[in-house]
C-alpha positions in Angstrom: 60.5 88.2 98.9 61.5 86.6 101.9 62.3 83.6 100.8 65.1 84.6 99.5 66.5 87.5 101.8 66.8 84.0 104.4 67.8 81.8 101.5 70.9 84.8 101.1 71.7 85.1 104.3 72.2 81.3 104.8 74.2 81.0 101.7 76.8 83.9 102.8 77.4 82.3 106.2 80.7 81.5 107.5 81.5 79.9 110.9 83.6 83.2 111.6 79.9 85.5 111.9 78.6 83.0 113.9 79.4 83.9 117.7 81.2 81.6 120.1 78.4 81.0 122.4 76.1 80.8 119.3 78.5 78.1 118.3 78.4 76.9 121.7 74.9 76.7 122.3 73.9 74.9 118.5 76.6 71.4 119.4 74.8 72.0 122.7 71.3 70.8 120.9 73.2 69.1 118.5 74.8 66.6 121.2 71.1 66.6 122.8 69.5 65.6 119.7 72.2 62.6 119.3 71.7 61.6 122.8 67.5 61.6 122.7 68.1 59.7 119.4 70.2 57.1 120.7 67.8 56.4 123.6 64.8 56.4 121.6 67.2 53.2 119.9 68.3 52.0 123.7 64.4 51.7 124.7 63.7 50.1 121.3 61.4 53.4 120.6 62.3 53.7 117.2 59.2 52.2 116.3 58.2 51.0 112.7 59.4 54.2 111.1 63.3 53.1 111.8 62.6 49.6 110.1 60.6 51.4 107.2 63.4 54.1 106.8 66.1 50.9 106.5 63.8 49.7 103.2 63.0 52.6 101.4 65.8 51.5 99.1 69.3 53.7 97.3 72.7 53.8 97.7 74.5 53.7 101.2 75.1 57.3 101.9 74.4 57.8 105.7 74.0 55.8 109.4 70.5 56.0 111.3 72.1 56.9 114.5 73.1 53.3 116.1 73.1 51.5 112.9 76.3 50.1 111.0 74.6 49.5 107.6 74.7 52.8 106.0 71.4 53.8 104.1 70.2 56.4 101.5 71.0 60.2 103.0 67.0 60.9 102.5 66.1 57.9 104.6 68.6 58.6 107.2 67.2 62.1 108.2 64.0 60.5 108.7 65.3 57.7 110.4 67.0 60.2 112.4 64.4 62.7 112.7 61.9 59.8 114.1 64.4 58.8 116.8 65.4 61.9 117.9 61.6 62.9 118.6 60.9 59.1 119.9 60.7 60.5 123.6 59.6 63.5 123.1 62.9 64.3 125.3 64.0 67.0 122.1 64.0 70.8 122.8 61.7 73.2 122.0 61.7 77.0 121.3 59.3 78.7 123.0 58.8 81.2 120.7 58.5 79.0 117.9 56.9 76.2 119.8 58.8 74.2 117.3 61.1 71.7 117.7 64.5 72.6 116.2 67.2 70.5 116.5 65.2 67.3 115.6 64.3 68.6 112.2 67.7 70.0 111.6 70.2 67.8 112.7 68.9 64.8 110.8 69.5 66.4 107.7 72.7 67.8 109.1 74.1 64.8 109.8 72.7 62.8 106.9 73.7 65.1 104.4 76.9 65.7 105.9 78.0 62.0 105.9 76.6 61.9 102.3 79.1 64.6 101.3 81.9 64.3 103.6 81.8 67.7 105.0 83.9 69.0 107.5 83.0 69.8 111.3 82.9 73.8 110.3 80.9 73.1 107.2 78.2 71.1 109.3 77.6 73.8 112.3 77.3 76.4 109.5 74.8 74.4 108.3 73.4 73.2 111.8 73.4 76.9 112.6 70.7 78.3 109.3 68.6 75.6 109.8 67.9 75.8 113.5 68.0 79.8 113.1 65.5 79.1 109.8 62.9 77.4 112.0 62.8 79.4 115.3 62.3 82.3 113.5 59.6 80.7 110.9 57.4 79.7 114.2 57.9 82.7 115.8 56.4 84.6 113.1 53.1 83.0 113.4 52.9 82.5 117.3 50.4 78.8 118.0 49.2 80.2 114.5 49.6 76.7 113.7 48.6 74.8 116.3 45.5 76.9 116.8 44.8 74.8 113.0 45.0 71.4 114.4 48.5 71.3 112.5 52.1 70.5 114.4 54.5 73.8 114.0 57.6 72.0 114.2 56.0 69.5 110.7 55.1 72.9 109.3 58.5 74.4 109.3 60.6 71.9 109.7 60.9 70.8 106.0 62.1 74.0 105.3 64.4 74.2 107.5 66.4 71.2 106.7 66.0 71.9 103.4 68.0 75.0 104.3 70.7 72.9 106.5 70.6 70.7 103.3 70.9 73.2 100.5 74.0 74.5 102.3 75.9 71.2 102.5 75.3 70.0 99.1 76.6 74.2 98.3 73.6 74.9 97.1 73.8 79.1 96.1 71.2 81.2 97.1 69.4 81.2 94.2 68.8 77.0 94.7 68.3 77.7 98.4 65.6 79.9 97.6 63.7 77.4 95.3 64.7 74.2 97.9 62.4 76.3 100.6 59.6 76.9 98.2 59.5 73.3 97.4 60.2 71.8 100.6 56.8 74.2 101.9 54.5 71.5 100.2 55.6 69.3 102.0 54.6 70.7 105.3 52.1 69.5 107.3 51.4 67.6 110.7 48.1 66.8 112.2 47.4 67.2 116.0 45.0 65.0 115.8 46.3 62.3 117.7 46.0 64.4 120.5 42.3 62.9 120.7 43.5 59.4 120.6 47.2 58.7 121.9 48.3 58.0 118.6 52.2 58.3 117.9 51.8 59.9 114.9 53.4 62.9 116.1 57.1 61.0 116.0 57.0 60.8 112.5 56.7 64.6 112.0 60.1 65.4 112.9 61.4 62.4 110.3 58.9 63.5 107.5 60.4 67.1 107.2 64.1 65.8 107.5 63.2 63.2 104.6 61.4 66.1 102.9 64.1 69.2 103.6 66.9 66.8 101.8 64.5 65.9 99.2 63.7 69.2 98.5 67.4 70.4 98.4 68.3 67.8 96.5 65.2 68.9 93.9 66.3 72.5 94.0 70.4 71.5 93.0 68.8 69.3 89.5 67.2 72.8 89.0 63.5 72.3 90.1 61.7 76.0 91.3 60.0 77.2 94.1 58.1 79.9 94.5 59.4 82.9 96.0 56.4 84.3 97.2 56.1 80.8 99.4 56.1 82.8 102.8 54.5 85.9 102.4 51.9 85.0 99.2 48.7 84.8 99.5 48.1 81.4 98.7 52.0 81.3 101.1 52.5 79.2 103.9 51.3 81.4 106.6 47.7 82.2 104.9 47.1 78.5 104.0 48.5 76.9 107.1 47.8 79.6 109.8 45.2 81.9 108.4 46.8 85.1 109.0 48.9 87.6 107.5 52.6 88.1 109.2 55.2 90.3 109.4 57.8 89.2 106.6 60.5 91.4 108.0 60.3 89.9 111.1 61.3 86.7 109.9 64.5 88.2 108.9 65.3 91.1 111.6 68.6 91.4 112.4 70.1 88.1 110.7 73.6 87.5 111.9 73.5 89.6 115.2 69.7 88.5 116.6 70.5 84.8 117.2 67.1 82.8 118.1 69.2 79.8 118.0 70.8 80.5 120.9 67.4 80.6 122.9 66.4 77.0 122.3 65.9 75.4 125.5 66.7 71.9 126.5 64.2 69.7 128.0 64.6 68.4 131.7 61.4 66.0 131.2 60.7 63.8 128.4 57.0 65.1 127.9 55.5 68.0 125.8 57.1 71.1 127.1 54.1 72.8 128.1 54.2 70.8 131.3 57.3 71.3 132.4 57.2 74.5 134.0 53.8 73.0 136.0 56.0 70.1 136.8 58.4 72.5 138.1 56.3 74.3 140.0 54.7 71.1 141.5 58.2 70.0 142.5 58.9 73.4 143.8 56.0 73.0 146.4 56.8 69.4 147.3 59.8 70.7 148.6 58.4 73.6 150.7 56.6 70.8 151.9 59.2 68.3 153.2 61.3 72.2 154.7 58.2 72.5 156.7 57.5 68.7 157.8 54.7 68.3 156.2 56.3 65.4 154.3 54.9 64.3 150.4 53.0 61.5 151.1 50.2 61.4 148.0 48.1 60.0 150.7 47.6 63.2 152.7 47.0 65.3 150.0 43.5 66.5 148.9 43.8 68.7 146.3 46.6 69.9 143.8 45.9 73.3 141.6 48.1 74.2 139.0 48.1 77.5 137.0 48.4 77.1 133.4 48.8 79.3 130.5 45.6 79.8 128.0 47.6 78.2 125.2 48.5 74.7 127.0 45.2 74.0 127.4 43.8 72.4 124.4 47.3 70.5 124.1 47.9 69.0 128.0 44.9 69.5 129.2 42.1 68.0 126.7 39.3 65.7 127.3 40.2 63.4 129.4 43.4 64.3 130.7 42.7 63.5 135.0 39.6 61.5 134.6 41.4 58.0 133.3 44.4 56.2 132.6 46.3 57.5 130.0 45.4 55.7 126.2 49.1 55.3 125.5 52.5 56.2 126.5 52.3 59.1 124.2 48.9 60.1 125.2 50.7 60.3 128.9 53.1 62.4 127.6 50.3 65.1 127.0 48.7 64.5 129.8 49.0 67.6 132.4 47.2 66.0 135.3 48.4 63.0 134.8 52.2 63.6 134.8 51.9 65.4 137.7 50.7 63.0 139.8 53.7 60.6 138.9 55.8 63.3 140.1 54.4 63.5 143.2 54.2 59.7 143.8 57.5 58.7 142.5 59.5 62.1 143.0 60.4 62.1 139.5 59.4 62.5 136.2 62.2 60.2 133.6 61.6 58.0 130.6 60.7 55.1 132.7 57.9 57.4 134.2 56.6 56.6 130.4 57.3 53.4 129.9 54.7 50.7 128.7 54.3 48.9 132.4 53.9 52.5 133.7 51.4 54.5 132.8 48.8 52.0 133.9 48.8 52.6 137.9 45.5 53.0 139.8 47.2 55.3 142.9 49.1 57.6 140.1 45.2 58.0 138.1 43.8 58.6 141.6 45.9 61.6 142.1 45.4 63.0 138.8 42.1 63.4 139.7 42.6 65.7 142.5 44.5 67.9 140.0 43.1 71.0 139.1 44.0 73.5 136.4 43.6 77.1 136.2 43.9 79.4 133.2 46.1 82.3 133.9 47.1 84.7 130.9 50.3 85.4 130.0 52.0 87.8 128.0 54.6 85.4 127.6 54.7 82.3 124.9 53.1 79.3 126.5 56.2 77.4 126.5 57.8 80.5 127.8 55.1 80.8 130.9 55.7 81.0 134.3 54.7 78.1 136.8 52.6 77.7 139.6 51.1 75.3 142.3 49.4 75.0 145.3 48.9 71.6 147.2 46.4 71.2 150.1 46.8 68.5 152.7 44.6 66.4 154.5 44.8 69.0 157.8 44.2 72.0 155.9 47.8 73.2 155.1 48.7 74.1 152.3 51.8 75.0 150.0 53.0 76.9 147.2 55.8 76.5 144.3 56.5 78.9 141.6 58.7 79.0 139.2 59.5 82.0 136.6 60.1 79.5 134.0 61.1 76.1 133.6 64.2 74.4 133.8 66.1 74.4 130.5 64.3 77.9 128.4 66.0 80.5 128.2 65.9 82.1 131.4 66.8 79.1 133.0 69.3 77.2 130.9 70.9 74.3 131.0 74.9 74.9 130.3 77.2 71.6 128.8 78.2 70.0 132.0 74.2 69.5 132.7 73.4 68.9 129.0 76.6 66.2 128.9 74.9 64.5 131.9 71.4 64.2 130.5 73.4 62.7 127.5 75.0 60.2 129.6 71.4 59.3 131.0 70.0 58.5 128.2 73.0 56.4 126.4 74.2 54.5 129.3 77.5 56.4 129.7 80.7 54.5 129.2 83.9 55.3 127.3 82.3 55.7 123.9 79.4 58.0 125.1 82.5 60.5 126.6 84.1 60.6 123.6 80.9 61.2 121.5 80.5 64.3 123.6 84.2 65.4 123.3 83.3 65.1 119.5 80.5 67.1 119.4 81.6 69.6 121.6 84.7 69.7 119.2 82.9 69.6 115.7 83.5 72.9 114.6 87.8 71.9 114.1 87.1 68.2 113.2 87.5 66.6 109.5 84.1 64.8 109.7 81.1 64.3 110.8 81.2 60.4 110.1 83.1 59.7 113.7 79.9 60.7 115.7 77.9 58.0 113.7 80.1 55.4 114.5 80.4 56.2 118.0 76.5 56.2 118.3 76.4 52.6 116.7 79.1 51.7 119.7 76.6 53.0 122.4 73.6 50.8 121.0 75.5 47.8 120.2 77.2 47.9 124.1 73.8 48.0 125.3 
């Protein structure tokens, strides 16, 4: 069975078996996830999820990012999942269309602190969890989303269970049970897209919590169905309504590292609009080079090519015709985000602040955005971007990109990720020390200094 094959590989994984390039990629994603979580704390974007996590009770085992008081490990995993996803700035695997780090890193940080794992042990768990999330999502590309489910919330509990289980010392049998147990917590409805609610921020928190809980249950003797992936009532038939190739999930484990193909976001919004934002930015640059300027008042039309699988998510009913109903609504409104880029010259965390989303001038420009569905053989999150901007004198400029920045085709290196981290955290001595601590994690005797530094950054404001 596929769950057992995946669990057997994870249980046997050693630090020496992980290529250096894959280790470095995993550490970049860990740093990015921590930066996004600390950034959310600094902007008070934890919402009720953080306060509820603190009240879940249990022994003091691990720290939510930015807190000096420890809570139970499952609660800390919940809090950190919410924080890492709150800004919608977290990484994405294009083929799986999942946010791997935000469901794996919270479990790793919480349980590693609970059991006082070494940095190498935490890194092994991180890589195994990331690989699990990517491969499970990629087995049914867009399958969960098409059924109204958030793929991150579907595969997240299983990936979190693998990572947590390894840190608890689970063998292949216990990991198999943990995967089976965790799958019963899979879900995550996309209905928020039609209302502007922020339930999506809770999905990684639920995944981290459920993953840690599943690992604990398996270690205590709970059994999970070994056929949970390919079974007739298993994950894919129940939640994606399709059969999958089980062998594809475990093919080339240990030689092909999907976790090294995870993309890091340059914009704090849905990944499915990033190629369009890059293309519009390229068109604006072209206009300036041609002496046309980039004044929004001169623009009469903006045409943007969009992958068909992206339409219902970032170009749904109401987008481009009204002001966003909430901050989260704006992050999934491609026409509005394009208009904000035109007006401000950038799309940042401040673009989606509460006092920034109701802007008549941006809304008017959003109404000029025409979205065209263009088929693409690649996954939606890895599609090319193209935009055409027309000015009041009839002149036109075109912007094209092969894929969005930060994805595997145009990756961010350590320096770029560290710079994004500084932007989220405000920089300073503690931030620089945390960067060094994460990149040096493999040789660290403990992960505890990382959460202590995160708390110091938040305390410093």
